[in-house]
C-alpha angles and dihedrals in degrees: 000000000000112000114222134199117195115205108191131137098204108079092206094052090044090052090048092051089047090053091047090049092054088059095059116081120234098028130110124194104226099177146332124232125192098193141023103261091053090048092052091049093050091052089056093050105035135054099244120180100175133023124202096208131194117204102208104067131153120272094352130026137236092262088071091058090050093046090051094049094049093043090055092042091231113179096238132121129219135217111185118219108184148132089235105112102157116121092243091062092047092051091046092053091049090052089051090052100241112178095220144357126215120188117212129273098045138159124245089246091067092043091049090048092052093052098041089051092050093046094050091049091051094049091046097050093046091051091061127068089190129019128211123220090251088054091054095043096049101042106029126014118006122061114201121218089240090068088074088060102039124132114265114246122225115274112281095029126101130199095232093053090046089053091049094046092046092047091056091046091051088057089056097045111152092023126099115232138178129230089250094054091050094047092049089049097050099031098241128124120266090238089059094044093051088057090058095043090052089051094048093046088052088055089052095234092115131035128213122219123186111223117204116206129191093258135022128020124322117266126224113229124194134206136177111249101168119023096172099052111142091217088069100039092060090061092048095045095230126149114283 
């Protein structure tokens, strides 16, 4: 689970952000702070992975939280959620290395997108001991022109998660695996994994075989049958 600290002075906005956070799988709200000093104290006492940070706070502002975190070299990431939309604030956020910037007011879809992207990046980077340049380019920093023209995935699926699932499956090429085994390996729910497996089966890059045991219900096992199929590559934005 990704442990989250919400730093927001408006109780109603803090509650809304908390409710939004509950809807996103893989996140845990550790605490809420309404001003800078309590936020910094929580950071000392709790194991926080991600901060949802407002800029306009009483007495001191959110930049002081960011400055303190970076000065102390704390391993915590920041998503700014603020009404500050001036270019100086955006430039400052980029210099501090924030992972996303949401301008109030915003819809849940944008909030969900920010957290899903962050989660998938974390899952991807922790799944690899060593990353190749292509891994870095396609998942983090560089955006290829082809991304503008990529095929749209079915609702509920994301490109980063598809890449993550496919990467694990490639490591198991030639071996049958179940949705439960893959879910445990990656750290996603079985419900989510089954959506991606169905999508890949529809593309005919994997096949499903039902295994009947002596007891219990039959188990569906999957196996890669065509790793180079163009219909998959256009969703992953890899070279044709």
